[in-house]
C-alpha positions as CSV (number, residue, x, y, z in Angstrom):
1,M,0.0,-0.1,-0.2
2,A,0.8,3.6,-1.0
3,P,1.9,5.9,1.8
4,P,-0.6,8.3,2.1
5,V,-0.3,12.0,-0.2
6,P,2.5,14.5,1.6
7,D,1.3,17.3,3.0
8,S,-1.5,17.4,2.8
9,D,-4.8,17.4,5.0
10,L,-7.0,15.5,2.8
11,E,-8.0,11.6,3.7
12,P,-5.0,9.0,2.1
13,F,-5.1,7.9,-1.3
14,V,-3.9,4.5,-2.7
15,Y,-2.2,4.7,-5.6
16,H,-2.0,2.2,-8.4
17,M,0.1,3.2,-12.3
18,S,0.2,0.9,-15.0
19,P,1.9,1.9,-18.3
20,W,-1.8,3.5,-20.0
21,H,-3.2,5.2,-16.3
22,C,-2.8,6.3,-13.3
23,R,-5.7,5.4,-10.7
24,V,-5.7,7.3,-7.4
25,I,-8.6,5.6,-5.5
26,A,-9.9,8.0,-2.7
27,E,-13.3,8.0,-0.9
28,G,-15.7,7.3,-3.2
29,A,-13.8,8.1,-6.3
30,E,-11.0,7.5,-9.2
31,M,-8.6,9.3,-10.7
32,L,-8.0,8.1,-14.5
33,Q,-7.1,9.6,-18.1
34,L,-10.1,11.6,-19.8
35,K,-11.2,9.9,-23.4
36,P,-12.8,12.1,-26.1
37,E,-16.1,11.5,-25.5
38,H,-15.4,13.2,-22.0
39,A,-15.6,16.8,-24.3
40,Q,-18.7,17.6,-24.2
41,T,-18.8,17.9,-20.7
42,I,-15.9,19.4,-20.2
43,H,-16.5,22.0,-23.2
44,D,-20.5,23.1,-21.5
45,L,-18.8,23.7,-18.2
46,Y,-16.0,25.8,-19.3
47,P,-16.4,29.5,-18.8
48,A,-14.5,30.4,-21.5
49,K,-16.6,28.3,-23.9
50,H,-17.2,30.5,-26.4
51,M,-13.5,30.7,-27.2
52,E,-12.9,26.9,-27.3
53,S,-15.0,24.2,-29.2
54,V,-15.8,21.3,-28.1
55,E,-12.9,19.2,-31.0
56,L,-10.2,21.2,-29.3
57,F,-11.0,19.3,-25.9
58,E,-10.8,16.3,-28.4
59,K,-7.9,16.8,-29.4
60,L,-6.3,17.9,-26.2
61,I,-7.7,14.6,-25.0
62,E,-6.5,12.4,-27.6
63,K,-2.6,14.1,-27.4
64,L,-2.1,14.9,-24.0
65,P,-1.7,14.2,-20.0
66,C,-5.7,14.8,-18.8
67,Y,-7.4,13.4,-16.1
68,G,-10.2,13.1,-14.6
69,I,-12.1,11.8,-10.8
70,F,-14.5,9.8,-11.7
71,A,-17.3,9.4,-8.6
72,L,-17.7,5.2,-8.4
73,N,-21.3,5.1,-10.3
74,G,-19.0,6.6,-13.3
75,E,-19.7,10.3,-13.6
76,L,-17.0,12.7,-13.8
77,A,-16.5,14.4,-11.0
78,S,-13.8,16.5,-11.8
79,W,-11.3,17.2,-14.5
80,M,-8.3,18.9,-15.6
81,V,-6.5,19.5,-19.3
82,Q,-3.6,20.0,-20.0
83,S,-2.6,22.0,-23.3
84,Y,0.1,22.8,-25.4
85,Y,3.2,24.1,-23.5
86,G,2.5,23.1,-20.4
87,A,-0.4,25.4,-20.2
88,M,-2.9,23.6,-17.5
89,I,-6.8,24.6,-18.6
90,S,-10.2,23.8,-17.9
91,M,-9.7,22.6,-14.1
92,Q,-13.1,22.5,-13.0
93,T,-15.6,20.3,-10.4
94,K,-18.9,20.3,-10.7
95,P,-20.4,21.7,-7.6
96,E,-22.0,18.9,-5.9
97,Y,-18.5,17.4,-5.9
98,R,-17.0,20.7,-4.5
99,R,-14.7,20.7,-1.3
100,K,-13.4,17.3,-1.5
101,G,-10.0,18.1,-2.2
102,Y,-10.1,16.6,-5.9
103,G,-9.2,20.0,-8.0
104,L,-5.9,20.0,-5.3
105,I,-5.2,16.0,-6.4
106,L,-5.6,17.0,-10.1
107,A,-3.6,20.2,-10.0
108,K,-0.4,18.5,-8.3
109,Y,-1.0,15.3,-10.7
110,L,-1.0,17.2,-13.7
111,T,2.1,20.0,-12.5
112,K,3.8,16.8,-11.8
113,L,3.5,15.4,-15.3
114,V,3.9,18.5,-16.8
115,K,6.8,19.2,-15.5
116,Q,8.3,15.3,-15.8
117,R,7.1,16.3,-19.9
118,G,10.0,19.0,-19.7
119,Y,7.6,22.2,-19.9
120,K,7.5,25.1,-17.4
121,P,4.0,24.5,-16.0
122,F,1.3,27.2,-15.8
123,V,-2.2,28.1,-15.3
124,V,-4.0,31.1,-16.7
125,I,-6.9,32.3,-14.0
126,L,-9.7,34.8,-14.4
127,P,-9.6,37.8,-12.0
128,E,-12.8,36.8,-10.3
129,N,-11.9,33.1,-9.7
130,E,-10.6,33.3,-6.2
131,A,-10.8,29.6,-5.4
132,S,-8.5,28.8,-8.3
133,K,-6.0,31.8,-7.1
134,G,-6.3,29.9,-3.9
135,L,-6.1,26.5,-4.9
136,Y,-2.7,27.2,-6.7
137,A,-1.2,29.4,-4.6
138,K,-1.4,26.6,-2.3
139,L,1.0,24.7,-4.8
140,G,3.4,27.6,-5.2
141,F,2.6,28.5,-7.8
142,E,2.6,33.2,-8.5
143,K,1.2,35.6,-10.2
144,Y,3.9,36.1,-13.2
145,F,1.6,38.7,-15.3
146,D,-1.3,40.1,-16.1
147,S,-2.7,38.9,-20.1
148,V,-5.4,39.4,-22.4
149,R,-7.0,36.6,-24.7
150,A,-8.8,37.7,-27.8
151,I,-10.8,36.0,-30.6
152,L,-9.6,37.0,-34.2
153,R,-12.7,36.8,-36.8
154,P,-11.9,38.5,-40.0
155,N,-14.5,38.4,-41.1
156,E,-17.0,39.8,-38.7
157,L,-17.8,43.5,-38.5
158,L,-16.0,46.3,-36.5
159,N,-18.2,49.2,-37.0
160,N,-21.3,47.9,-35.6
161,G,-22.5,46.5,-39.0
162,D,-21.9,49.3,-41.3
163,S,-20.1,47.2,-44.2
164,E,-20.6,47.5,-47.8
165,E,-19.2,43.7,-47.5
166,T,-21.6,41.0,-49.3
167,E,-21.9,37.0,-48.6
168,D,-19.6,37.0,-51.3
169,N,-16.7,38.3,-49.5
């Protein structure tokens, strides 16, 4: 039996590792690699879903380390997706599964994987997301800089709909 997670005030966890996925079995839950069929659920609850597509999450899940914590009934309770270059995105927990430490478990695990893959782990946190700020501060993350995200749509109008363009352009 593996030792409890160090420096944690959570319940002890048992780790089981195989070449294809990792399981962390906690009280009533297990951590498994996400599959493309989970992308729709992830996208539906993603705060910036207007900026990302379900297809993006499907591709990330197929290519990169992306994990979820599943209730023993098989329901996806919490998840975290690695994006390219060390970014860890879309860490979410469904409301009925919050306050169980799932986010901390996922963040610790994905941070370790990102480092093992040779990247510096980082997250982008919305200014109003105090829960994520606190969680990542616990893990030693520090604010590095402010950022801005934009969607560039060259075919959309910037001047309140006044244009001489037609649908053929």
